[in-house]
Structures are given as C-alpha cells and as structure tokens.
C-alpha positions as CSV (number, residue, x, y, z in Angstrom):
1,M,100.4,27.0,129.5
2,A,98.4,28.5,132.6
3,E,98.9,25.5,134.4
4,E,102.3,24.6,133.8
5,L,103.2,28.9,135.0
6,E,100.4,28.4,137.7
7,M,98.7,31.2,135.7
8,Q,95.3,29.6,136.9
9,T,93.8,33.0,138.2
10,E,95.2,35.0,135.4
11,F,93.9,32.6,132.8
12,A,90.1,32.9,134.6
13,K,90.9,36.5,134.5
14,I,91.5,36.8,130.3
15,N,89.0,33.8,129.9
16,N,86.2,35.8,131.0
17,I,87.6,39.0,129.0
18,I,87.4,37.0,126.2
19,S,84.1,35.1,126.5
20,A,82.4,39.0,127.1
21,L,83.2,40.4,124.4
22,L,82.2,37.3,122.4
23,S,78.7,37.8,124.4
24,T,79.4,34.4,126.0
25,H,80.2,36.1,129.5
26,D,79.3,38.5,131.5
27,A,79.6,42.0,130.5
28,K,80.4,43.5,133.9
29,V,84.2,42.2,133.9
30,L,84.9,44.7,131.1
31,S,86.0,48.2,131.5
32,T,86.8,50.6,128.6
33,D,83.8,51.9,127.1
34,S,85.0,50.4,123.4
35,A,85.1,47.0,124.8
36,K,81.5,47.0,126.3
37,A,80.0,48.5,123.0
38,L,81.9,45.4,121.2
39,A,80.1,43.2,123.7
40,A,76.6,44.7,123.2
41,G,77.2,44.0,119.3
42,S,77.5,47.9,118.8
43,P,81.1,48.3,118.1
44,F,82.7,51.6,117.6
45,D,86.0,53.4,115.8
46,K,87.5,54.7,119.0
47,T,89.9,57.6,117.5
48,R,87.0,59.1,116.2
49,V,85.0,59.2,119.1
50,E,88.0,60.8,120.6
51,L,87.8,63.5,117.9
52,F,84.3,63.9,119.0
53,E,85.5,64.8,122.3
54,V,88.1,67.1,121.7
55,L,85.5,68.9,119.7
56,F,82.7,68.8,122.3
57,D,85.2,69.9,124.8
58,A,86.1,72.8,122.4
59,I,82.7,74.3,121.7
60,K,80.6,73.2,124.5
61,D,81.5,76.8,126.7
62,R,82.1,78.8,123.6
63,Y,79.8,81.9,122.6
64,F,78.6,81.9,119.3
65,V,76.6,84.9,117.7
66,I,73.2,84.0,117.4
67,R,72.7,85.2,113.8
68,N,68.4,85.0,113.7
69,N,66.9,83.6,110.2
70,R,66.1,86.8,107.2
71,N,64.6,84.4,104.9
72,T,61.6,84.2,106.6
73,D,59.2,83.8,104.0
74,E,58.9,81.2,101.4
75,E,60.0,82.5,98.7
76,S,63.2,83.4,100.1
77,F,63.6,80.2,102.1
78,R,63.2,78.4,98.8
79,L,65.6,80.8,97.0
80,F,68.7,80.0,99.9
81,S,67.7,76.6,99.5
82,F,68.9,76.6,95.8
83,F,72.1,78.4,96.4
84,E,72.4,76.1,99.2
85,S,71.9,72.8,97.0
86,Y,73.8,74.7,94.2
87,F,77.2,75.3,96.1
88,S,77.0,72.1,98.1
89,N,77.2,70.3,94.8
90,Y,79.3,72.5,93.0
91,I,82.4,71.8,95.8
92,E,81.3,67.7,95.5
93,G,82.1,68.1,91.6
94,T,78.9,68.3,90.3
95,E,79.8,71.6,88.5
96,F,76.9,73.6,86.7
97,D,76.5,77.5,85.7
98,V,74.1,78.6,88.0
99,E,71.6,79.6,85.5
100,E,72.0,76.0,84.1
101,A,70.9,74.9,87.8
102,K,68.3,77.0,88.3
103,A,66.3,76.5,85.0
104,I,67.0,72.8,86.5
105,V,65.5,73.7,89.8
106,D,62.4,75.7,87.9
107,S,61.5,73.3,85.5
108,G,62.2,70.0,87.7
109,I,63.2,68.7,84.2
110,P,67.3,67.3,84.1
111,M,69.7,68.5,81.6
112,P,69.9,66.2,78.4
113,R,73.6,64.0,79.2
114,R,73.3,64.9,82.5
115,D,70.6,63.3,83.9
116,E,72.1,61.8,87.4
117,D,74.0,65.4,88.0
118,S,70.8,66.9,87.3
119,H,69.0,65.3,89.7
120,D,71.6,65.8,92.6
121,I,70.6,69.0,92.4
122,L,67.3,68.6,92.4
123,G,67.6,66.2,95.8
124,T,69.4,68.4,97.3
125,F,67.0,70.9,96.9
126,K,64.3,68.9,97.4
127,I,65.3,68.5,100.5
128,L,66.3,71.8,101.9
129,S,63.6,73.4,100.3
130,N,61.5,71.4,102.8
131,R,60.7,73.2,105.7
132,A,59.0,70.9,107.3
133,E,62.0,68.2,107.0
134,M,64.7,70.8,107.7
135,M,63.2,71.7,111.0
136,R,63.5,67.5,112.5
137,T,66.6,67.1,114.7
138,P,66.8,63.4,116.4
139,T,66.6,62.7,119.9
140,S,67.5,59.6,119.9
141,P,70.5,57.4,117.4
142,D,67.8,55.8,116.1
143,E,66.2,58.9,115.4
144,L,69.6,59.8,113.9
145,F,69.7,56.9,111.6
146,A,65.9,57.4,110.0
147,I,66.4,60.7,109.5
148,L,70.1,60.7,107.7
149,S,68.5,57.3,105.9
150,H,65.3,59.3,104.6
151,R,67.4,61.8,103.4
152,H,70.1,60.2,101.8
153,S,67.4,58.5,99.9
154,V,65.7,61.8,98.2
155,L,69.1,63.1,97.8
156,L,70.6,60.6,95.9
157,E,67.1,59.5,94.4
158,G,68.6,60.0,90.5
159,R,71.5,57.3,91.7
160,P,69.9,54.5,92.4
161,H,73.4,52.2,92.2
162,M,74.9,54.3,95.4
163,N,72.4,52.5,97.0
164,P,70.3,55.6,98.0
165,G,69.0,55.7,102.0
166,I,71.5,52.8,102.9
167,F,74.2,52.9,104.8
168,K,78.0,51.6,103.3
169,S,78.9,47.9,103.5
170,R,81.9,48.6,102.4
171,N,84.8,50.7,103.4
172,N,85.4,54.0,101.7
173,R,88.3,56.6,101.9
174,A,89.2,60.4,100.3
175,G,93.2,60.5,99.2
176,M,95.0,59.2,102.6
177,T,92.0,59.5,104.6
178,E,90.0,56.1,105.4
179,F,86.6,56.5,107.0
180,V,85.3,55.0,109.9
181,D,85.0,50.8,108.7
182,H,81.4,50.3,107.9
183,Q,81.1,47.4,110.5
184,L,81.4,50.3,112.9
185,V,79.3,52.9,111.6
186,K,75.7,52.7,113.7
187,G,78.3,52.1,117.0
188,T,80.0,55.2,116.3
189,L,77.3,57.4,115.3
190,S,75.7,56.5,118.8
191,Q,78.6,57.5,120.7
192,G,79.0,60.9,118.9
193,F,75.3,61.5,119.6
194,K,75.6,61.3,123.8
195,Y,78.2,64.8,122.9
196,Y,75.7,65.8,119.8
197,A,72.9,65.8,123.0
198,A,75.1,67.4,125.9
199,L,75.4,71.0,123.6
200,T,72.9,73.2,124.1
201,D,74.1,76.0,121.5
202,P,72.1,75.3,118.1
203,F,75.7,76.9,116.2
204,A,78.0,74.2,118.2
205,R,75.1,71.7,118.2
206,A,75.8,72.2,113.9
207,I,78.9,71.6,113.8
208,F,79.2,69.4,115.9
209,M,76.9,67.5,113.6
210,M,78.6,68.4,110.5
211,F,81.9,67.2,111.5
212,M,80.3,63.7,113.4
213,I,78.7,62.7,109.9
214,S,81.1,63.8,107.7
215,E,83.9,61.7,109.5
216,V,82.1,58.7,109.7
217,H,80.9,59.3,106.1
218,P,78.1,56.5,106.6
219,F,77.1,56.2,102.9
220,N,78.6,54.7,99.9
221,D,78.4,58.8,98.1
222,G,76.3,61.9,99.0
223,N,78.5,62.4,102.4
224,G,79.6,66.0,102.5
225,R,76.0,66.9,101.0
226,I,74.3,64.9,104.0
227,A,76.5,66.2,106.5
228,R,75.8,70.0,105.4
229,V,72.0,69.0,105.3
230,M,72.2,68.1,108.9
231,M,73.7,71.0,110.5
232,N,71.5,73.2,108.3
233,A,68.7,71.3,109.7
234,E,69.7,72.3,113.1
235,L,69.9,76.1,112.2
236,V,66.6,75.7,110.9
237,R,64.9,74.3,113.9
238,A,66.6,77.2,116.0
239,D,65.6,79.9,113.6
240,Q,69.2,80.9,113.0
241,S,71.1,81.5,109.6
242,R,71.9,78.5,107.7
243,I,75.4,77.6,105.8
244,I,76.5,78.1,102.7
245,V,80.0,77.0,101.9
246,P,80.7,78.7,98.1
247,T,83.2,77.4,95.9
248,V,85.3,79.7,96.6
249,F,85.8,78.7,100.3
250,R,86.1,75.1,99.5
251,E,90.2,74.6,100.2
252,D,89.4,75.9,103.5
253,Y,86.8,74.2,104.3
254,I,88.5,71.0,103.5
255,L,92.0,71.5,105.3
256,A,90.0,73.0,108.4
257,L,88.3,69.4,108.5
258,R,91.5,67.7,108.0
259,K,93.2,69.3,110.2
260,L,91.0,68.3,113.2
261,T,90.8,65.1,111.5
262,R,94.1,64.3,111.4
263,H,95.9,66.7,114.1
264,K,93.0,67.2,116.6
265,D,93.0,70.6,116.7
266,P,89.3,72.2,116.5
267,L,90.2,75.9,116.5
268,A,90.9,76.2,112.6
269,Y,87.7,74.2,112.4
270,I,85.6,76.3,114.5
271,N,86.8,79.5,113.0
272,V,85.8,78.5,109.1
273,M,82.2,77.3,110.4
274,T,82.0,81.2,112.5
275,K,83.4,82.8,109.1
276,L,81.3,80.9,106.9
277,H,78.1,81.9,109.2
278,Q,78.8,85.3,109.0
279,F,78.9,85.5,105.1
280,S,75.5,83.2,105.4
281,D,73.8,85.5,107.0
282,N,74.4,88.5,104.8
283,L,72.3,85.7,102.0
284,Y,68.8,87.0,102.2
285,G,66.0,88.5,99.7
286,S,63.4,86.7,96.8
287,D,65.1,88.4,94.0
288,F,67.6,85.8,92.3
289,T,69.6,88.1,90.3
290,E,70.3,90.6,92.8
291,L,71.2,87.3,95.5
292,K,73.3,86.2,92.3
293,N,75.0,89.3,91.8
294,Y,76.0,89.7,95.5
295,L,77.7,86.4,95.6
296,A,79.6,87.5,92.5
297,T,80.8,90.3,94.3
298,C,81.7,88.3,97.1
299,N,84.3,85.8,94.8
300,A,81.7,83.3,96.0
301,Y,81.5,81.3,92.4
302,E,85.6,81.8,91.8
303,E,88.2,78.9,92.4
304,P,90.1,79.4,95.6
305,S,93.1,79.5,94.1
306,Q,91.8,82.4,92.0
307,A,90.4,84.4,94.7
308,K,89.5,85.3,98.0
309,L,86.3,84.9,99.9
310,Q,84.8,88.4,100.5
311,I,82.1,89.7,103.1
312,I,80.2,92.6,102.5
313,E,77.6,93.3,104.8
314,R,74.2,94.0,103.9
315,T,72.0,96.2,105.1
316,I,68.3,95.3,105.2
317,L,66.3,98.4,104.1
C-alpha cells in the first residue's frame, strides 16, 4: 500500500517505530516514556503513573505537621504494632475481638478453626513489631521489589496458596476497580519510584508509598495490609508517629483512595491521611488496657455506619 500511495517515507518511519517497540530496532526513534519502557522490556500502566504524578504534585511542596514518635521503648513500640496489626486486618475482613487477637499474639498460637485468620494477625505483627525491619526503606526499584516480596512472604506465610512473596501472575480487581495488569507491575512500580524518591518530607513519602502500592496491587492477596506496612516503615525510619486506620474510619479511607483513583482528586486522600496521623499520634504507652479503652472512647472499634471517629488529645504526664 505504501508503494501505491507513494508513502515510502511514512512506511519507513512506522516500520522503525514498530520494530523499536518489538526491540528489533534502535529505541531512539521512540519519544514517549511508555513506548521507551515497552521497548526496554519494562512496560507500565500509563494511567496509574499519571495518578502518581497528580499526587506527587499535590504533596511535594506541602507542609505537613511533624509528629515525633512517642513509642520509643520496645514495649510501647510492640503495643502500637499490635493495634496496628489488629486494625489493618480487621478492615480487610479478618475480624477478631481485640482480646482474642491479643491472646493470639501473646501466645503465638492460632485460634482453633481460624488458623489462616490467626496467622494473618501473627504475620502482620511479626513485621510491624520488628523495629529493624521497619527501618528499611528502598533506595532503588529493585530494592523496593525485594522489600515488598520479603514482607509479603512473612505477612501471608499462613496462606501458602496465595503465593506469599510472589508478584501476581493474574489480574485482580475490587468492585469496579481493576488494578494494574500483572505484566505491568514492576514497570509501574519503577515509574512510581521516581516520584517517591523525589519527595523529601517523611509523611509525604509515606502516603505516596501507601497509595502507589495500593493502586498497583502487586500481589494476589494482602495488598492493603502490605501498602500500610510500607507506609509506616517510612514513618518509623523518620522517627515519626505511625498511622493506624481504625474500623470506624474505614469508609472515609477507602472513599478517599477511590476519589483519587477515579477522579484524579488527591485532596480527600491527603486530608484523610493527615487526620489519621493526628489521631494515631495519641496512641502511645505500654498499658494495653489503657490504650484499648482510649480507642473505645474514640469509637475506633465501631462500624462506620454506627459512629464517627473522635480525636481526643492525650497529654503526656
């Protein structure tokens, strides 16, 4: 057709582009980042990377209140880790009474007839209570992949059928949201890492990391939990208060994520995470009963339809 239409020059151009995309020609003829990534064997989800840029632009120069870590001793660090593990699993459907969850963590023994759910609590707590592990943050995409795989393998060690530590080999979705294609996971995370690495504020890095992992959904299961683990590792590294998402605030949290995903509006997400940081800054100390009761006064255990989160400031004596 090119011969008949006397469009040999145009044919040569498109032939070079297609060849470059198939890695059989010099990629210099390509102009877009997505095309170059495809040619390099690291294709990515262009729509998701645009979302990362939207969030990056919204937080890169924004001032966030510094909330220094109050759980400096090992006992209080572990107690916060327990409640973090409890709520992170509860909002994903692994529901225990808080006393039951405490007994599982204290004994290390799964509850009868709830072996997998018990291991979810234990696996999450095992990561979160390990201060050395939670001090690790990635300095390259490859290091990000390694940290994600290791933490996920511990998180879901009680569910071997979910391939703990291995990136998904099939696509996944939640409701109307279809997450990043399994063939684009590493490429999309690599592109997102560029924005993450350019951020300097610890809180900004934390909420960016959480959104990036949540949006990619790199594993078959446990993606929400691993995203929150990765977020809080950024805060532990910076010696700031970690973030807990209580049951009562689950819908606000999910809707804010959805608004950013579907409407490219980051404001609700930023506001929700800022509020959660303020709330979580009050969760300190090593007295289990005292902290459990404080969470009750904040309505933390309530269903979203039954109550609202109350932030009651505590004073260090």
